[in-house]
C-alpha positions as CSV (number, residue, x, y, z in Angstrom):
1,M,0.0,-0.2,0.1
2,T,1.3,3.4,-1.0
3,T,1.4,6.0,1.8
4,L,-0.3,9.2,0.9
5,R,1.6,12.4,1.5
6,N,1.1,16.4,1.2
7,S,2.3,16.7,-2.5
8,V,1.4,19.4,-5.1
9,K,2.2,19.7,-8.7
10,L,1.2,22.9,-10.4
11,I,2.0,24.2,-14.0
12,G,1.1,27.9,-14.5
13,R,2.2,31.4,-14.9
14,P,3.3,33.9,-12.3
15,G,1.1,36.9,-12.1
16,K,3.9,39.2,-11.3
17,D,7.7,38.9,-10.6
18,P,8.5,37.1,-7.3
19,E,9.3,39.2,-4.3
20,V,12.6,37.9,-2.8
21,K,13.8,39.2,0.5
22,Q,16.9,38.3,2.5
23,L,16.1,37.9,6.2
24,A,18.0,39.0,9.2
25,N,19.6,35.4,9.7
26,E,20.8,35.9,6.1
27,R,18.2,33.2,4.7
28,K,16.2,34.1,1.8
29,V,12.6,33.7,1.0
30,A,10.7,34.2,-2.3
31,R,7.1,34.8,-2.7
32,F,4.8,35.0,-5.7
33,T,1.4,34.2,-7.1
34,L,0.8,31.4,-9.8
35,A,-2.2,31.3,-12.1
36,T,-3.3,27.9,-13.4
37,N,-5.9,27.5,-16.1
38,E,-8.6,24.9,-16.8
39,Y,-10.9,24.6,-19.7
40,Y,-14.3,23.0,-20.1
41,Y,-17.3,23.3,-22.5
42,N,-20.6,24.6,-20.9
43,A,-24.2,23.3,-21.8
44,K,-24.2,25.7,-24.8
45,G,-21.0,24.3,-26.1
46,E,-19.0,27.3,-25.5
47,R,-15.3,27.0,-24.2
48,V,-15.0,28.4,-20.7
49,E,-11.6,29.2,-19.3
50,E,-11.3,29.1,-15.4
51,T,-8.3,30.5,-13.6
52,Q,-7.1,29.6,-10.1
53,W,-4.5,31.5,-8.2
54,H,-2.2,30.0,-5.8
55,N,0.2,31.5,-3.2
56,L,3.7,29.9,-3.5
57,V,6.9,30.4,-1.2
58,A,10.3,29.1,-1.2
59,W,13.4,29.3,1.0
60,G,17.1,29.2,0.8
61,K,18.9,28.2,-2.5
62,T,15.2,27.7,-4.0
63,A,14.3,31.1,-3.3
64,E,17.6,32.5,-5.0
65,V,17.0,30.4,-8.1
66,I,13.4,31.8,-8.4
67,G,14.7,35.3,-8.1
68,K,17.0,34.7,-11.0
69,I,14.8,32.8,-13.3
70,V,11.2,33.3,-12.5
71,K,9.5,36.3,-14.3
72,K,5.8,37.4,-14.7
73,G,4.0,35.6,-17.3
74,R,6.8,32.9,-17.9
75,E,5.5,29.3,-17.5
76,V,7.0,27.3,-14.7
77,A,6.2,23.9,-13.1
78,V,6.4,23.7,-9.4
79,E,6.3,20.8,-6.9
80,G,5.9,21.2,-3.1
81,K,3.5,20.8,-0.4
82,L,0.5,22.7,1.1
83,T,0.9,24.6,4.1
84,S,-1.3,27.2,6.0
85,R,-0.3,30.1,8.3
86,L,-2.4,31.9,10.9
87,W,-1.4,35.4,12.1
88,E,-3.2,38.2,13.9
89,D,-2.9,41.9,12.8
90,K,-2.7,44.9,14.9
91,E,-6.4,45.3,15.3
92,G,-6.5,41.8,16.7
93,K,-8.3,40.4,13.3
94,K,-7.0,36.7,12.7
95,H,-6.1,35.8,9.1
96,Q,-5.0,32.5,7.5
97,V,-3.3,31.9,4.2
98,V,-2.8,28.5,2.4
99,E,0.5,28.4,0.5
100,V,2.6,25.9,-1.4
101,L,6.1,25.5,0.0
102,I,8.1,24.9,-3.3
103,N,10.7,21.9,-3.3
104,E,11.3,22.0,-6.9
105,I,10.8,24.4,-9.8
106,M,11.2,24.1,-13.4
107,L,11.3,26.9,-16.1
108,L,9.2,25.7,-19.3
109,E,10.0,28.5,-21.4
110,K,13.4,29.6,-22.6
111,A,15.0,32.5,-20.6
112,S,15.2,35.6,-22.9
């Protein structure tokens, strides 16, 4: 029997260039959103495109690579796992975000 695990694979296009920051401990983090598209035909036979947006984050060397090769609109494939973060803002309002923590990334278009 195969063990199920937290694994996500996506192919899509970034909505903007990644934001890469170097933290106080010298560690780098990269964040960006990725659009994935699905197509289907509705009851009238019309082709419909549905776009989903995903929050992505990477750390360390992976973040460095992302900062160098990933650009808005350039198709990429990513593999990682789902994570969620909870935090409270200054007014005490609670927030939650679901992100894909990237393990691997591959550029699917030639760099210009």
